[in-house]
N, C-alpha and C positions, 0 to 999 in steps of 0.2 A: 436507504440510508442505513448507517450503522452506529450504535452508541459505543464510545470510547472513552476510556479514562483521559482527562486533559492533557496529563503529563505523557501519555503514550502517543498523543495525536499530533505530534511536530511533524510537519510535512504533508499532513492531510488537508483536504478541502472542506471548509465549512460549507454546511448545506442550508444554512438559514442566518438571518441577522442575529447578533448578539447585543442586546440593549443594556445600556448603564443608565442607572437612575440615581442622581445626586439632588437631594431636596433642595429646591430653590436655586439650583445651579444648572442642572442638565437632564434630559431625557431624550435618549436617541441611541442609534447603533454605535457601538464602540467597534465592532467589526462587521463587515457586510458579508453577506452570502457570496461564495466563491473565494473568501480570503484563505490563503494557505497559512496555516499555523506554524509560526516560528518559536524558538526556544523563549524570546523576549515576550512572546504573547502569553505564555502560560501563567505568570503571575497576575497579569491583568484579567484573564478569563477566571481565575480563582477568586479575585478579588470582587467579581460580580456574581459570584456563587455558582460558578460553571465547574463542578468537580468533574463532570462528564460533559461530552459535547457530541453531537451528531455530525457524523462526516458523510459525505456524499458517496453513495454507490449507485452505480446506473442500474435502472429497472424499467424496462420497456413498457411496463404495465402502469407505472405510477408517474405522477406529474409534480413537480415541486410548487409550493404555494404561490411563490412569485409569478411563475408560468402560467398557473391556473388563473391567478388574478388578471393576468393579461386578456385571457378568454371572457372573463367576465366583463372587462372594460369593453372589449369589442362587442359584446352583446348590448351594451348600454349606449355607446356613443352616437352621437349625430353631429350635425353642424352646429357652429357656434359654441363649442366646448372643447376642453382639451384636459389631459390626464395629469396628475400629479406623478411625482417618481413613486415607482414601485417600491414597497418595503413592508416586510414581514407579511406578505400576502395580501397587501391593501394597495388600493389605487383609488384616488378620488377624482370627480368629474368637476372642473372648474368652468364657470360661465365666461365666455369671450366677449359678450355684449349685454347690454340691458334688454329685457324682454320678459315673457311669460313662460314659464316651465310647463310642460305637457308630458304627462306620463301615461304609458300603456299600463294600466293597472293589473291587467291580466296576465301579461308578460312577466311583470315584476313579481306577483304572487306565484307564477309558475317556477321561476327560479328559486325563489325562498323557500318554496315547499319541497324542494329536493334534499335539503340537509347538507351539512359540511360546507355550505356557501352561503353568503348573505349579500343583499344589497339594500342600504338604508338611505332615504332621500327626503329632501324638505318635501312640503305639500305642493302638489301640482295645481295648475290654474292660478298661481299666485306669481306676483313679480319677482325677479331677481335682478340683481346689478351686476355689471361687469366685475369679474374678480370673486363672486360668491361662490361658495361650495354648494354644489347641486347635489351630489350624493356620493356615497362611499361604498366601495365593494371589499368584501374579505373573504379568503379562504380559511376555514376554521383550523383544520389540522395542518400540520407542517408539510404533508404531501397527501395527494388525493389521487384516486383512480382515474386514469385517462378517461375511462368509459363513462365515469360519472360527469366529466366535463363535457363529453359528447352528447350526453342527455340534455344538459343544459342548452347546447346548441340547438338541438332538437325541439325543445320547449319554446324556444324564442326564435321561430322561423323569420330570417330578414333583420334580427336584432333591433336596434333603435328603440330601446325601451323608453329612452327620455329624448325630448326635442325642445328646442329653445326658439320661440317664436320672437324676432326682433320687433320693436315698435316700428310702425309704419306711420309716415308723415300723414297727418290726417287735417283736412279742411272742415272745420266745425261751424255750424250755425246753430244759433240759439233763438228759440221763440219764447217770449215771455208773455204768459196769458194772464187775464183777469182784469175786470172793469176798474177795479181800484188802482191798478198801475197804469193801465191804458189811459184814464181820464186824469191822471196826475193827482189822485186823491192821497196816495201814500207814495213814499220812495222805494224803488226796486232795490231790495237788499239780497235778492236771490242770486241775481246775475253774477255780481262780483264773487260769489262763493264758487260758482260753477267756473269762471274764468280762472280762477286760482288753481282749482283742481285739474283743468285741461292743460294748463300751461306747464305742468309738471312732466309733460310728454312731448314727443315730437310733433306738436300740433299747432295750428293758428286759426284763430276765430276769423272767419270771412264775412260774418254778418250777424246781426242781432234785430229781431223783429218783434214789435210790440203788438199784441192783438186783445181785442176785448173778449167777453166770453161768447161772443158769436162764433158758432162752430165753422161757419163758412170762411169767416175772416181768418181762424186758426188754421184752416186747411190751405187757404191761399198763401199764408205765411210760410208753412213748412213747404210748399211747392216753389215759392220764390227762392229760397234758400237751395232747394235741390237744383233749380234751373241755374243758380249761380255757381254750381259745381261743388256743394258741401258733400263730404264723405261721411258726414254723422250729423244728425239733427237732435238737438237736446231741448226738450220742452219742459217748462216750469209753470207751476200753478194749475189749479183746476183738476187735481188728480184724485179727488175723494168721490165718493158715491152721492154727494149731493145732487138734486135734480139738474142744478145749474152749473156744474162742473162738466164741461163739453170737451175737455183736452182729450180723455181717452177715445172719444167717438171721432174727433178730428184725426187722431193717430191711426185708427182703423181705417178711416177713409183715404187717408193719404199714402198708406203703406200697401204692400202687397201680401205680407205675411206676417201674422201676430204670434209672437212666441208666447207672451204671457202678459196677463193684466193681473197683478197680485204675485207675491213672493213670501215664502216662509222665512222672513228674515225681519227682524226687530232691531234698529229702525229701518223701515223700508218696505213695509207690507204692500203699499199702493204702488209700487214700481210696475212700469210697463215697458216692454221690449217689442219692437217689430222690425221688420226689414223691408227695403224697397229695391225692386228692380233685380238683374242679373248680377249686379255687383254687391248685393247685399247691404246697402248702406242702412245703418242702424237708425231707427228712429225711436227715441227714448222719452218716456214720460217719467218725471222725477218728482216724487211726493215731497211734500214741505219739510219733512224732516231732514232733507239734505241740507236745507238752508241753516239749520240751528245746531244739528247734532255733529260732534265730533267724526264718527265714522258711520256709514249705512251702507246698504246694498250697492249704492253707487261706487263706493270704494272697491267693492269686490268685484264689480262687473266691468268697471271703467279700463283697467288695464288690459284685460282680455280684447275689449273693443279696439283699443288703440293698437293692439297687436294683429288685428284682422282675424281674431279667433271667433268663429261663430258659436253663439251660445244657444243651447237647446234647452227646451221646456224640461227634460228629464234632468238636465244639470242643476237648474235653479229649484226643481223640486227637492233634490238631494241637499240643499242649503239648510234645510230646517234643523238638522243636527249641527250645532256650531252656530246657528244663525241669530243667536242672542247676543248682542253686544252688552257687556257688563259695565260699560260706562266708567271705567277705570279712572281714578284721580289723575294717573299719569298713563296716557295712552302709548302704548307700544306697538299697534298695529304697523306691519302685518305680522309682527312676531308675537302673536297671541292666537286664542283659539277661535277668534271671530271669523266666519266664513269658511272654516274648515271641518 
């Protein structure tokens, strides 16, 4: 590219967008990359402070910001997302459906460590809605070495830094445990909370079983729902360490693999997650806080389970930083630091 006096640039091609900002009225390009400057354009360019403009000169070793931004987008893109229009070296990724955002964090860091280019995103493992902005890319300089963009490709073999997991239709079974509910001594106020949270997703509740504190009865209730075709089992009650709280034992016996009993999240420390069979059917033990707290670990994990995303022990362990809900007067979750 070459720098020229604006008055001398008539007939030349702009090599970048020219932005005009009018307070409370407009912010956007008044001329786009590739525009051929005319005599009539000169006063407009001067009015936006462009006494000099950069015009395009071919250089086989350099790449324009917009072309390089396309390279970044290609490294990021995956199914269920689309790009914004490219402008000033920027392309954004937009969600095509509701789901859970997944990020290959090593690849993301590899690109951002190269310099002169950047990718910024929302937090991974959290829900997004159709139309939400997933990430934004930008090339920092107006032109960048082609060799550097090739290094970006090499740093991200196969691309696909981001993926969006759509929610899967789930058949949910609920097991309510506890002598006090089973024998009708108190009203079950836990199940309505669970039903409300589950119905925010593509799910149906196919069964609700009541059990006393007898562990074998609890195991039988879980198995009955599995036999009925449940894709997920949610167990409430009996999740503390009291000797007569048998739900963790029942989940262990009914499941094939326990991920965790306990999580570094408040509210939600007594959370339990296990999986059953080759289909990895989640069997979840929900602590009492889910019944009365605005947000708990259940709100963090449930979207992932609804998207069929396997949750690991390591991922739960990392929730300690950000795992403290501040119980704000006005809850803005998930647009806050809880679970991030």
